[in-house]
mmCIF entry with sequence, helices, sheets and N, C-alpha, C, O atoms, coordinates in Angstrom:
data_MODEL
# 
_entry.id   MODEL 
# 
_entity.id                         1 
_entity.type                       polymer 
_entity.pdbx_number_of_molecules   1 
# 
_entity_poly.entity_id                      1 
_entity_poly.type                           'polypeptide(L)' 
_entity_poly.nstd_linkage                   no 
_entity_poly.nstd_monomer                   no 
_entity_poly.pdbx_seq_one_letter_code       MSDKKQNAVKTGITFGSALAMVISYTTWKSVGWAIFHGLLSWVYVIYFILRY 
_entity_poly.pdbx_seq_one_letter_code_can   MSDKKQNAVKTGITFGSALAMVISYTTWKSVGWAIFHGLLSWVYVIYFILRY 
_entity_poly.pdbx_strand_id                 A 
# 
loop_
_entity_poly_seq.entity_id 
_entity_poly_seq.num 
_entity_poly_seq.mon_id 
_entity_poly_seq.hetero 
1 1  MET n 
1 2  SER n 
1 3  ASP n 
1 4  LYS n 
1 5  LYS n 
1 6  GLN n 
1 7  ASN n 
1 8  ALA n 
1 9  VAL n 
1 10 LYS n 
1 11 THR n 
1 12 GLY n 
1 13 ILE n 
1 14 THR n 
1 15 PHE n 
1 16 GLY n 
1 17 SER n 
1 18 ALA n 
1 19 LEU n 
1 20 ALA n 
1 21 MET n 
1 22 VAL n 
1 23 ILE n 
1 24 SER n 
1 25 TYR n 
1 26 THR n 
1 27 THR n 
1 28 TRP n 
1 29 LYS n 
1 30 SER n 
1 31 VAL n 
1 32 GLY n 
1 33 TRP n 
1 34 ALA n 
1 35 ILE n 
1 36 PHE n 
1 37 HIS n 
1 38 GLY n 
1 39 LEU n 
1 40 LEU n 
1 41 SER n 
1 42 TRP n 
1 43 VAL n 
1 44 TYR n 
1 45 VAL n 
1 46 ILE n 
1 47 TYR n 
1 48 PHE n 
1 49 ILE n 
1 50 LEU n 
1 51 ARG n 
1 52 TYR n 
# 
_struct_asym.id          A 
_struct_asym.entity_id   1 
# 
loop_
_struct_conf.conf_type_id 
_struct_conf.id 
_struct_conf.pdbx_PDB_helix_id 
_struct_conf.beg_label_comp_id 
_struct_conf.beg_label_asym_id 
_struct_conf.beg_label_seq_id 
_struct_conf.pdbx_beg_PDB_ins_code 
_struct_conf.end_label_comp_id 
_struct_conf.end_label_asym_id 
_struct_conf.end_label_seq_id 
_struct_conf.pdbx_end_PDB_ins_code 
_struct_conf.beg_auth_comp_id 
_struct_conf.beg_auth_asym_id 
_struct_conf.beg_auth_seq_id 
_struct_conf.end_auth_comp_id 
_struct_conf.end_auth_asym_id 
_struct_conf.end_auth_seq_id 
_struct_conf.pdbx_PDB_helix_class 
_struct_conf.details 
_struct_conf.pdbx_PDB_helix_length 
HELX_P HELX_P1 AA1 ASP A 3  ? TRP A 28 ? ASP A 3  TRP A 28 1 ? 26 
HELX_P HELX_P2 AA2 VAL A 31 ? LEU A 40 ? VAL A 31 LEU A 40 1 ? 10 
HELX_P HELX_P3 AA3 TRP A 42 ? ARG A 51 ? TRP A 42 ARG A 51 1 ? 10 
# 
_struct_conf_type.id          HELX_P 
_struct_conf_type.criteria    ? 
_struct_conf_type.reference   ? 
# 
loop_
_atom_site.group_PDB 
_atom_site.id 
_atom_site.type_symbol 
_atom_site.label_atom_id 
_atom_site.label_alt_id 
_atom_site.label_comp_id 
_atom_site.label_asym_id 
_atom_site.label_entity_id 
_atom_site.label_seq_id 
_atom_site.pdbx_PDB_ins_code 
_atom_site.Cartn_x 
_atom_site.Cartn_y 
_atom_site.Cartn_z 
_atom_site.occupancy 
_atom_site.B_iso_or_equiv 
_atom_site.pdbx_formal_charge 
_atom_site.auth_seq_id 
_atom_site.auth_comp_id 
_atom_site.auth_asym_id 
_atom_site.auth_atom_id 
_atom_site.pdbx_PDB_model_num 
ATOM 1   N N  . MET A 1 1  ? 0.842   -1.146 0.015  1.00 0.00 ? 1  MET A N  1 
ATOM 2   C CA . MET A 1 1  ? 0.009   -0.009 -0.012 1.00 0.00 ? 1  MET A CA 1 
ATOM 3   C C  . MET A 1 1  ? 0.903   1.246  -0.010 1.00 0.00 ? 1  MET A C  1 
ATOM 4   O O  . MET A 1 1  ? 1.945   1.277  0.645  1.00 0.00 ? 1  MET A O  1 
ATOM 5   N N  . SER A 1 2  ? 0.485   2.245  -0.733 1.00 0.00 ? 2  SER A N  1 
ATOM 6   C CA . SER A 1 2  ? 1.315   3.436  -0.797 1.00 0.00 ? 2  SER A CA 1 
ATOM 7   C C  . SER A 1 2  ? 1.200   4.241  0.529  1.00 0.00 ? 2  SER A C  1 
ATOM 8   O O  . SER A 1 2  ? 0.293   3.996  1.324  1.00 0.00 ? 2  SER A O  1 
ATOM 9   N N  . ASP A 1 3  ? 2.110   5.184  0.751  1.00 0.00 ? 3  ASP A N  1 
ATOM 10  C CA . ASP A 1 3  ? 2.101   5.976  1.970  1.00 0.00 ? 3  ASP A CA 1 
ATOM 11  C C  . ASP A 1 3  ? 0.816   6.776  2.127  1.00 0.00 ? 3  ASP A C  1 
ATOM 12  O O  . ASP A 1 3  ? 0.283   6.893  3.231  1.00 0.00 ? 3  ASP A O  1 
ATOM 13  N N  . LYS A 1 4  ? 0.311   7.331  1.012  1.00 0.00 ? 4  LYS A N  1 
ATOM 14  C CA . LYS A 1 4  ? -0.917  8.122  1.094  1.00 0.00 ? 4  LYS A CA 1 
ATOM 15  C C  . LYS A 1 4  ? -2.115  7.265  1.503  1.00 0.00 ? 4  LYS A C  1 
ATOM 16  O O  . LYS A 1 4  ? -2.954  7.703  2.290  1.00 0.00 ? 4  LYS A O  1 
ATOM 17  N N  . LYS A 1 5  ? -2.193  6.070  0.980  1.00 0.00 ? 5  LYS A N  1 
ATOM 18  C CA . LYS A 1 5  ? -3.272  5.169  1.328  1.00 0.00 ? 5  LYS A CA 1 
ATOM 19  C C  . LYS A 1 5  ? -3.187  4.778  2.819  1.00 0.00 ? 5  LYS A C  1 
ATOM 20  O O  . LYS A 1 5  ? -4.192  4.800  3.530  1.00 0.00 ? 5  LYS A O  1 
ATOM 21  N N  . GLN A 1 6  ? -2.005  4.430  3.265  1.00 0.00 ? 6  GLN A N  1 
ATOM 22  C CA . GLN A 1 6  ? -1.807  4.047  4.649  1.00 0.00 ? 6  GLN A CA 1 
ATOM 23  C C  . GLN A 1 6  ? -2.178  5.152  5.592  1.00 0.00 ? 6  GLN A C  1 
ATOM 24  O O  . GLN A 1 6  ? -2.803  4.922  6.627  1.00 0.00 ? 6  GLN A O  1 
ATOM 25  N N  . ASN A 1 7  ? -1.782  6.384  5.223  1.00 0.00 ? 7  ASN A N  1 
ATOM 26  C CA . ASN A 1 7  ? -2.074  7.549  6.049  1.00 0.00 ? 7  ASN A CA 1 
ATOM 27  C C  . ASN A 1 7  ? -3.623  7.777  6.079  1.00 0.00 ? 7  ASN A C  1 
ATOM 28  O O  . ASN A 1 7  ? -4.194  8.080  7.127  1.00 0.00 ? 7  ASN A O  1 
ATOM 29  N N  . ALA A 1 8  ? -4.262  7.623  4.926  1.00 0.00 ? 8  ALA A N  1 
ATOM 30  C CA . ALA A 1 8  ? -5.749  7.799  4.866  1.00 0.00 ? 8  ALA A CA 1 
ATOM 31  C C  . ALA A 1 8  ? -6.442  6.764  5.747  1.00 0.00 ? 8  ALA A C  1 
ATOM 32  O O  . ALA A 1 8  ? -7.393  7.094  6.456  1.00 0.00 ? 8  ALA A O  1 
ATOM 33  N N  . VAL A 1 9  ? -5.977  5.516  5.712  1.00 0.00 ? 9  VAL A N  1 
ATOM 34  C CA . VAL A 1 9  ? -6.604  4.468  6.507  1.00 0.00 ? 9  VAL A CA 1 
ATOM 35  C C  . VAL A 1 9  ? -6.397  4.770  7.995  1.00 0.00 ? 9  VAL A C  1 
ATOM 36  O O  . VAL A 1 9  ? -7.333  4.635  8.782  1.00 0.00 ? 9  VAL A O  1 
ATOM 37  N N  . LYS A 1 10 ? -5.231  5.163  8.376  1.00 0.00 ? 10 LYS A N  1 
ATOM 38  C CA . LYS A 1 10 ? -4.942  5.455  9.795  1.00 0.00 ? 10 LYS A CA 1 
ATOM 39  C C  . LYS A 1 10 ? -5.791  6.631  10.249 1.00 0.00 ? 10 LYS A C  1 
ATOM 40  O O  . LYS A 1 10 ? -6.325  6.610  11.358 1.00 0.00 ? 10 LYS A O  1 
ATOM 41  N N  . THR A 1 11 ? -5.926  7.651  9.419  1.00 0.00 ? 11 THR A N  1 
ATOM 42  C CA . THR A 1 11 ? -6.716  8.863  9.750  1.00 0.00 ? 11 THR A CA 1 
ATOM 43  C C  . THR A 1 11 ? -8.180  8.413  9.888  1.00 0.00 ? 11 THR A C  1 
ATOM 44  O O  . THR A 1 11 ? -8.855  8.820  10.834 1.00 0.00 ? 11 THR A O  1 
ATOM 45  N N  . GLY A 1 12 ? -8.671  7.601  8.984  1.00 0.00 ? 12 GLY A N  1 
ATOM 46  C CA . GLY A 1 12 ? -10.068 7.121  9.076  1.00 0.00 ? 12 GLY A CA 1 
ATOM 47  C C  . GLY A 1 12 ? -10.375 6.338  10.293 1.00 0.00 ? 12 GLY A C  1 
ATOM 48  O O  . GLY A 1 12 ? -11.453 6.485  10.869 1.00 0.00 ? 12 GLY A O  1 
ATOM 49  N N  . ILE A 1 13 ? -9.442  5.486  10.719 1.00 0.00 ? 13 ILE A N  1 
ATOM 50  C CA . ILE A 1 13 ? -9.599  4.693  11.889 1.00 0.00 ? 13 ILE A CA 1 
ATOM 51  C C  . ILE A 1 13 ? -9.582  5.559  13.140 1.00 0.00 ? 13 ILE A C  1 
ATOM 52  O O  . ILE A 1 13 ? -10.392 5.386  14.051 1.00 0.00 ? 13 ILE A O  1 
ATOM 53  N N  . THR A 1 14 ? -8.649  6.485  13.159 1.00 0.00 ? 14 THR A N  1 
ATOM 54  C CA . THR A 1 14 ? -8.535  7.415  14.305 1.00 0.00 ? 14 THR A CA 1 
ATOM 55  C C  . THR A 1 14 ? -9.790  8.266  14.420 1.00 0.00 ? 14 THR A C  1 
ATOM 56  O O  . THR A 1 14 ? -10.347 8.405  15.509 1.00 0.00 ? 14 THR A O  1 
ATOM 57  N N  . PHE A 1 15 ? -10.242 8.842  13.296 1.00 0.00 ? 15 PHE A N  1 
ATOM 58  C CA . PHE A 1 15 ? -11.442 9.668  13.283 1.00 0.00 ? 15 PHE A CA 1 
ATOM 59  C C  . PHE A 1 15 ? -12.693 8.853  13.743 1.00 0.00 ? 15 PHE A C  1 
ATOM 60  O O  . PHE A 1 15 ? -13.524 9.339  14.510 1.00 0.00 ? 15 PHE A O  1 
ATOM 61  N N  . GLY A 1 16 ? -12.782 7.624  13.251 1.00 0.00 ? 16 GLY A N  1 
ATOM 62  C CA . GLY A 1 16 ? -13.879 6.764  13.613 1.00 0.00 ? 16 GLY A CA 1 
ATOM 63  C C  . GLY A 1 16 ? -13.925 6.475  15.102 1.00 0.00 ? 16 GLY A C  1 
ATOM 64  O O  . GLY A 1 16 ? -14.991 6.473  15.717 1.00 0.00 ? 16 GLY A O  1 
ATOM 65  N N  . SER A 1 17 ? -12.737 6.229  15.679 1.00 0.00 ? 17 SER A N  1 
ATOM 66  C CA . SER A 1 17 ? -12.649 5.939  17.095 1.00 0.00 ? 17 SER A CA 1 
ATOM 67  C C  . SER A 1 17 ? -13.034 7.186  17.921 1.00 0.00 ? 17 SER A C  1 
ATOM 68  O O  . SER A 1 17 ? -13.759 7.094  18.912 1.00 0.00 ? 17 SER A O  1 
ATOM 69  N N  . ALA A 1 18 ? -12.543 8.310  17.497 1.00 0.00 ? 18 ALA A N  1 
ATOM 70  C CA . ALA A 1 18 ? -12.897 9.578  18.208 1.00 0.00 ? 18 ALA A CA 1 
ATOM 71  C C  . ALA A 1 18 ? -14.360 9.883  18.138 1.00 0.00 ? 18 ALA A C  1 
ATOM 72  O O  . ALA A 1 18 ? -14.983 10.239 19.138 1.00 0.00 ? 18 ALA A O  1 
ATOM 73  N N  . LEU A 1 19 ? -14.927 9.739  16.920 1.00 0.00 ? 19 LEU A N  1 
ATOM 74  C CA . LEU A 1 19 ? -16.335 9.961  16.724 1.00 0.00 ? 19 LEU A CA 1 
ATOM 75  C C  . LEU A 1 19 ? -17.202 9.004  17.571 1.00 0.00 ? 19 LEU A C  1 
ATOM 76  O O  . LEU A 1 19 ? -18.193 9.400  18.185 1.00 0.00 ? 19 LEU A O  1 
ATOM 77  N N  . ALA A 1 20 ? -16.796 7.777  17.570 1.00 0.00 ? 20 ALA A N  1 
ATOM 78  C CA . ALA A 1 20 ? -17.538 6.759  18.369 1.00 0.00 ? 20 ALA A CA 1 
ATOM 79  C C  . ALA A 1 20 ? -17.499 7.134  19.872 1.00 0.00 ? 20 ALA A C  1 
ATOM 80  O O  . ALA A 1 20 ? -18.506 7.027  20.573 1.00 0.00 ? 20 ALA A O  1 
ATOM 81  N N  . MET A 1 21 ? -16.347 7.562  20.333 1.00 0.00 ? 21 MET A N  1 
ATOM 82  C CA . MET A 1 21 ? -16.184 7.875  21.772 1.00 0.00 ? 21 MET A CA 1 
ATOM 83  C C  . MET A 1 21 ? -17.061 9.121  22.115 1.00 0.00 ? 21 MET A C  1 
ATOM 84  O O  . MET A 1 21 ? -17.728 9.131  23.150 1.00 0.00 ? 21 MET A O  1 
ATOM 85  N N  . VAL A 1 22 ? -17.057 10.113 21.291 1.00 0.00 ? 22 VAL A N  1 
ATOM 86  C CA . VAL A 1 22 ? -17.816 11.330 21.543 1.00 0.00 ? 22 VAL A CA 1 
ATOM 87  C C  . VAL A 1 22 ? -19.325 10.997 21.543 1.00 0.00 ? 22 VAL A C  1 
ATOM 88  O O  . VAL A 1 22 ? -20.037 11.426 22.452 1.00 0.00 ? 22 VAL A O  1 
ATOM 89  N N  . ILE A 1 23 ? -19.833 10.232 20.529 1.00 0.00 ? 23 ILE A N  1 
ATOM 90  C CA . ILE A 1 23 ? -21.190 9.842  20.465 1.00 0.00 ? 23 ILE A CA 1 
ATOM 91  C C  . ILE A 1 23 ? -21.574 9.049  21.738 1.00 0.00 ? 23 ILE A C  1 
ATOM 92  O O  . ILE A 1 23 ? -22.591 9.327  22.373 1.00 0.00 ? 23 ILE A O  1 
ATOM 93  N N  . SER A 1 24 ? -20.761 8.089  22.078 1.00 0.00 ? 24 SER A N  1 
ATOM 94  C CA . SER A 1 24 ? -21.039 7.247  23.198 1.00 0.00 ? 24 SER A CA 1 
ATOM 95  C C  . SER A 1 24 ? -21.060 8.030  24.517 1.00 0.00 ? 24 SER A C  1 
ATOM 96  O O  . SER A 1 24 ? -21.966 7.838  25.329 1.00 0.00 ? 24 SER A O  1 
ATOM 97  N N  . TYR A 1 25 ? -20.104 8.883  24.733 1.00 0.00 ? 25 TYR A N  1 
ATOM 98  C CA . TYR A 1 25 ? -20.063 9.674  26.001 1.00 0.00 ? 25 TYR A CA 1 
ATOM 99  C C  . TYR A 1 25 ? -21.287 10.601 26.075 1.00 0.00 ? 25 TYR A C  1 
ATOM 100 O O  . TYR A 1 25 ? -21.924 10.732 27.120 1.00 0.00 ? 25 TYR A O  1 
ATOM 101 N N  . THR A 1 26 ? -21.585 11.216 24.976 1.00 0.00 ? 26 THR A N  1 
ATOM 102 C CA . THR A 1 26 ? -22.699 12.152 24.920 1.00 0.00 ? 26 THR A CA 1 
ATOM 103 C C  . THR A 1 26 ? -24.017 11.417 25.222 1.00 0.00 ? 26 THR A C  1 
ATOM 104 O O  . THR A 1 26 ? -24.882 11.940 25.924 1.00 0.00 ? 26 THR A O  1 
ATOM 105 N N  . THR A 1 27 ? -24.150 10.214 24.689 1.00 0.00 ? 27 THR A N  1 
ATOM 106 C CA . THR A 1 27 ? -25.376 9.432  24.847 1.00 0.00 ? 27 THR A CA 1 
ATOM 107 C C  . THR A 1 27 ? -25.449 8.808  26.227 1.00 0.00 ? 27 THR A C  1 
ATOM 108 O O  . THR A 1 27 ? -26.470 8.943  26.901 1.00 0.00 ? 27 THR A O  1 
ATOM 109 N N  . TRP A 1 28 ? -24.406 8.133  26.667 1.00 0.00 ? 28 TRP A N  1 
ATOM 110 C CA . TRP A 1 28 ? -24.440 7.284  27.908 1.00 0.00 ? 28 TRP A CA 1 
ATOM 111 C C  . TRP A 1 28 ? -23.825 7.950  29.121 1.00 0.00 ? 28 TRP A C  1 
ATOM 112 O O  . TRP A 1 28 ? -24.078 7.496  30.237 1.00 0.00 ? 28 TRP A O  1 
ATOM 113 N N  . LYS A 1 29 ? -23.025 9.009  28.968 1.00 0.00 ? 29 LYS A N  1 
ATOM 114 C CA . LYS A 1 29 ? -22.371 9.693  30.078 1.00 0.00 ? 29 LYS A CA 1 
ATOM 115 C C  . LYS A 1 29 ? -21.476 8.761  30.900 1.00 0.00 ? 29 LYS A C  1 
ATOM 116 O O  . LYS A 1 29 ? -21.425 8.825  32.128 1.00 0.00 ? 29 LYS A O  1 
ATOM 117 N N  . SER A 1 30 ? -20.759 7.874  30.147 1.00 0.00 ? 30 SER A N  1 
ATOM 118 C CA . SER A 1 30 ? -19.892 6.869  30.798 1.00 0.00 ? 30 SER A CA 1 
ATOM 119 C C  . SER A 1 30 ? -18.576 6.768  30.070 1.00 0.00 ? 30 SER A C  1 
ATOM 120 O O  . SER A 1 30 ? -18.532 6.495  28.870 1.00 0.00 ? 30 SER A O  1 
ATOM 121 N N  . VAL A 1 31 ? -17.497 6.991  30.809 1.00 0.00 ? 31 VAL A N  1 
ATOM 122 C CA . VAL A 1 31 ? -16.194 6.871  30.193 1.00 0.00 ? 31 VAL A CA 1 
ATOM 123 C C  . VAL A 1 31 ? -15.885 5.409  29.762 1.00 0.00 ? 31 VAL A C  1 
ATOM 124 O O  . VAL A 1 31 ? -15.274 5.176  28.719 1.00 0.00 ? 31 VAL A O  1 
ATOM 125 N N  . GLY A 1 32 ? -16.318 4.448  30.585 1.00 0.00 ? 32 GLY A N  1 
ATOM 126 C CA . GLY A 1 32 ? -16.123 3.028  30.255 1.00 0.00 ? 32 GLY A CA 1 
ATOM 127 C C  . GLY A 1 32 ? -16.769 2.672  28.927 1.00 0.00 ? 32 GLY A C  1 
ATOM 128 O O  . GLY A 1 32 ? -16.146 2.037  28.077 1.00 0.00 ? 32 GLY A O  1 
ATOM 129 N N  . TRP A 1 33 ? -18.010 3.079  28.751 1.00 0.00 ? 33 TRP A N  1 
ATOM 130 C CA . TRP A 1 33 ? -18.689 2.800  27.486 1.00 0.00 ? 33 TRP A CA 1 
ATOM 131 C C  . TRP A 1 33 ? -18.025 3.516  26.341 1.00 0.00 ? 33 TRP A C  1 
ATOM 132 O O  . TRP A 1 33 ? -17.920 2.972  25.242 1.00 0.00 ? 33 TRP A O  1 
ATOM 133 N N  . ALA A 1 34 ? -17.573 4.734  26.582 1.00 0.00 ? 34 ALA A N  1 
ATOM 134 C CA . ALA A 1 34 ? -16.908 5.514  25.524 1.00 0.00 ? 34 ALA A CA 1 
ATOM 135 C C  . ALA A 1 34 ? -15.621 4.794  25.056 1.00 0.00 ? 34 ALA A C  1 
ATOM 136 O O  . ALA A 1 34 ? -15.339 4.733  23.859 1.00 0.00 ? 34 ALA A O  1 
ATOM 137 N N  . ILE A 1 35 ? -14.872 4.269  25.990 1.00 0.00 ? 35 ILE A N  1 
ATOM 138 C CA . ILE A 1 35 ? -13.653 3.526  25.597 1.00 0.00 ? 35 ILE A CA 1 
ATOM 139 C C  . ILE A 1 35 ? -14.035 2.303  24.839 1.00 0.00 ? 35 ILE A C  1 
ATOM 140 O O  . ILE A 1 35 ? -13.463 2.038  23.782 1.00 0.00 ? 35 ILE A O  1 
ATOM 141 N N  . PHE A 1 36 ? -14.982 1.538  25.330 1.00 0.00 ? 36 PHE A N  1 
ATOM 142 C CA . PHE A 1 36 ? -15.410 0.317  24.652 1.00 0.00 ? 36 PHE A CA 1 
ATOM 143 C C  . PHE A 1 36 ? -15.915 0.638  23.211 1.00 0.00 ? 36 PHE A C  1 
ATOM 144 O O  . PHE A 1 36 ? -15.535 -0.045 22.260 1.00 0.00 ? 36 PHE A O  1 
ATOM 145 N N  . HIS A 1 37 ? -16.748 1.649  23.066 1.00 0.00 ? 37 HIS A N  1 
ATOM 146 C CA . HIS A 1 37 ? -17.259 2.003  21.768 1.00 0.00 ? 37 HIS A CA 1 
ATOM 147 C C  . HIS A 1 37 ? -16.161 2.591  20.880 1.00 0.00 ? 37 HIS A C  1 
ATOM 148 O O  . HIS A 1 37 ? -16.220 2.473  19.656 1.00 0.00 ? 37 HIS A O  1 
ATOM 149 N N  . GLY A 1 38 ? -15.174 3.217  21.489 1.00 0.00 ? 38 GLY A N  1 
ATOM 150 C CA . GLY A 1 38 ? -14.019 3.722  20.685 1.00 0.00 ? 38 GLY A CA 1 
ATOM 151 C C  . GLY A 1 38 ? -13.225 2.591  20.090 1.00 0.00 ? 38 GLY A C  1 
ATOM 152 O O  . GLY A 1 38 ? -12.691 2.725  18.989 1.00 0.00 ? 38 GLY A O  1 
ATOM 153 N N  . LEU A 1 39 ? -13.133 1.475  20.793 1.00 0.00 ? 39 LEU A N  1 
ATOM 154 C CA . LEU A 1 39 ? -12.464 0.279  20.276 1.00 0.00 ? 39 LEU A CA 1 
ATOM 155 C C  . LEU A 1 39 ? -13.274 -0.338 19.121 1.00 0.00 ? 39 LEU A C  1 
ATOM 156 O O  . LEU A 1 39 ? -12.695 -0.924 18.206 1.00 0.00 ? 39 LEU A O  1 
ATOM 157 N N  . LEU A 1 40 ? -14.582 -0.210 19.159 1.00 0.00 ? 40 LEU A N  1 
ATOM 158 C CA . LEU A 1 40 ? -15.423 -0.713 18.063 1.00 0.00 ? 40 LEU A CA 1 
ATOM 159 C C  . LEU A 1 40 ? -15.362 0.216  16.844 1.00 0.00 ? 40 LEU A C  1 
ATOM 160 O O  . LEU A 1 40 ? -15.591 -0.213 15.713 1.00 0.00 ? 40 LEU A O  1 
ATOM 161 N N  . SER A 1 41 ? -15.055 1.470  17.085 1.00 0.00 ? 41 SER A N  1 
ATOM 162 C CA . SER A 1 41 ? -14.841 2.491  16.037 1.00 0.00 ? 41 SER A CA 1 
ATOM 163 C C  . SER A 1 41 ? -16.049 2.664  15.124 1.00 0.00 ? 41 SER A C  1 
ATOM 164 O O  . SER A 1 41 ? -17.141 2.974  15.598 1.00 0.00 ? 41 SER A O  1 
ATOM 165 N N  . TRP A 1 42 ? -15.866 2.470  13.822 1.00 0.00 ? 42 TRP A N  1 
ATOM 166 C CA . TRP A 1 42 ? -16.899 2.708  12.831 1.00 0.00 ? 42 TRP A CA 1 
ATOM 167 C C  . TRP A 1 42 ? -18.116 1.766  12.997 1.00 0.00 ? 42 TRP A C  1 
ATOM 168 O O  . TRP A 1 42 ? -19.227 2.113  12.596 1.00 0.00 ? 42 TRP A O  1 
ATOM 169 N N  . VAL A 1 43 ? -17.898 0.586  13.586 1.00 0.00 ? 43 VAL A N  1 
ATOM 170 C CA . VAL A 1 43 ? -19.019 -0.334 13.794 1.00 0.00 ? 43 VAL A CA 1 
ATOM 171 C C  . VAL A 1 43 ? -20.064 0.347  14.689 1.00 0.00 ? 43 VAL A C  1 
ATOM 172 O O  . VAL A 1 43 ? -21.258 0.292  14.394 1.00 0.00 ? 43 VAL A O  1 
ATOM 173 N N  . TYR A 1 44 ? -19.638 0.963  15.737 1.00 0.00 ? 44 TYR A N  1 
ATOM 174 C CA . TYR A 1 44 ? -20.573 1.652  16.651 1.00 0.00 ? 44 TYR A CA 1 
ATOM 175 C C  . TYR A 1 44 ? -21.177 2.877  16.028 1.00 0.00 ? 44 TYR A C  1 
ATOM 176 O O  . TYR A 1 44 ? -22.353 3.166  16.249 1.00 0.00 ? 44 TYR A O  1 
ATOM 177 N N  . VAL A 1 45 ? -20.396 3.615  15.244 1.00 0.00 ? 45 VAL A N  1 
ATOM 178 C CA . VAL A 1 45 ? -20.920 4.815  14.585 1.00 0.00 ? 45 VAL A CA 1 
ATOM 179 C C  . VAL A 1 45 ? -22.075 4.414  13.606 1.00 0.00 ? 45 VAL A C  1 
ATOM 180 O O  . VAL A 1 45 ? -23.142 5.028  13.589 1.00 0.00 ? 45 VAL A O  1 
ATOM 181 N N  . ILE A 1 46 ? -21.806 3.373  12.811 1.00 0.00 ? 46 ILE A N  1 
ATOM 182 C CA . ILE A 1 46 ? -22.825 2.905  11.880 1.00 0.00 ? 46 ILE A CA 1 
ATOM 183 C C  . ILE A 1 46 ? -24.059 2.393  12.618 1.00 0.00 ? 46 ILE A C  1 
ATOM 184 O O  . ILE A 1 46 ? -25.186 2.697  12.226 1.00 0.00 ? 46 ILE A O  1 
ATOM 185 N N  . TYR A 1 47 ? -23.850 1.606  13.701 1.00 0.00 ? 47 TYR A N  1 
ATOM 186 C CA . TYR A 1 47 ? -24.967 1.161  14.526 1.00 0.00 ? 47 TYR A CA 1 
ATOM 187 C C  . TYR A 1 47 ? -25.761 2.295  15.057 1.00 0.00 ? 47 TYR A C  1 
ATOM 188 O O  . TYR A 1 47 ? -26.991 2.266  15.007 1.00 0.00 ? 47 TYR A O  1 
ATOM 189 N N  . PHE A 1 48 ? -25.094 3.312  15.575 1.00 0.00 ? 48 PHE A N  1 
ATOM 190 C CA . PHE A 1 48 ? -25.774 4.491  16.151 1.00 0.00 ? 48 PHE A CA 1 
ATOM 191 C C  . PHE A 1 48 ? -26.629 5.193  15.083 1.00 0.00 ? 48 PHE A C  1 
ATOM 192 O O  . PHE A 1 48 ? -27.769 5.576  15.349 1.00 0.00 ? 48 PHE A O  1 
ATOM 193 N N  . ILE A 1 49 ? -26.079 5.354  13.895 1.00 0.00 ? 49 ILE A N  1 
ATOM 194 C CA . ILE A 1 49 ? -26.793 6.029  12.818 1.00 0.00 ? 49 ILE A CA 1 
ATOM 195 C C  . ILE A 1 49 ? -28.057 5.248  12.445 1.00 0.00 ? 49 ILE A C  1 
ATOM 196 O O  . ILE A 1 49 ? -29.121 5.837  12.251 1.00 0.00 ? 49 ILE A O  1 
ATOM 197 N N  . LEU A 1 50 ? -27.935 3.913  12.346 1.00 0.00 ? 50 LEU A N  1 
ATOM 198 C CA . LEU A 1 50 ? -29.057 3.084  11.988 1.00 0.00 ? 50 LEU A CA 1 
ATOM 199 C C  . LEU A 1 50 ? -30.112 2.985  13.112 1.00 0.00 ? 50 LEU A C  1 
ATOM 200 O O  . LEU A 1 50 ? -31.315 2.936  12.856 1.00 0.00 ? 50 LEU A O  1 
ATOM 201 N N  . ARG A 1 51 ? -29.645 2.960  14.291 1.00 0.00 ? 51 ARG A N  1 
ATOM 202 C CA . ARG A 1 51 ? -30.539 2.768  15.465 1.00 0.00 ? 51 ARG A CA 1 
ATOM 203 C C  . ARG A 1 51 ? -31.253 4.058  15.828 1.00 0.00 ? 51 ARG A C  1 
ATOM 204 O O  . ARG A 1 51 ? -32.441 4.010  16.147 1.00 0.00 ? 51 ARG A O  1 
ATOM 205 N N  . TYR A 1 52 ? -30.579 5.233  15.796 1.00 0.00 ? 52 TYR A N  1 
ATOM 206 C CA . TYR A 1 52 ? -31.167 6.453  16.228 1.00 0.00 ? 52 TYR A CA 1 
ATOM 207 C C  . TYR A 1 52 ? -31.304 7.334  15.062 1.00 0.00 ? 52 TYR A C  1 
ATOM 208 O O  . TYR A 1 52 ? -31.793 8.457  15.190 1.00 0.00 ? 52 TYR A O  1 
# 
């Protein structure tokens, strides 16, 4: 994979984790859940969009 593609993938994963953590903390007011959902990353973001 080229350097640009690797950087884009890393940025996407990082952004997905941060977004999942913010959504989780805002919704549930729990740091533990925010960390767990941050590990799930885009899976939780997509779930949240479909569910709510």
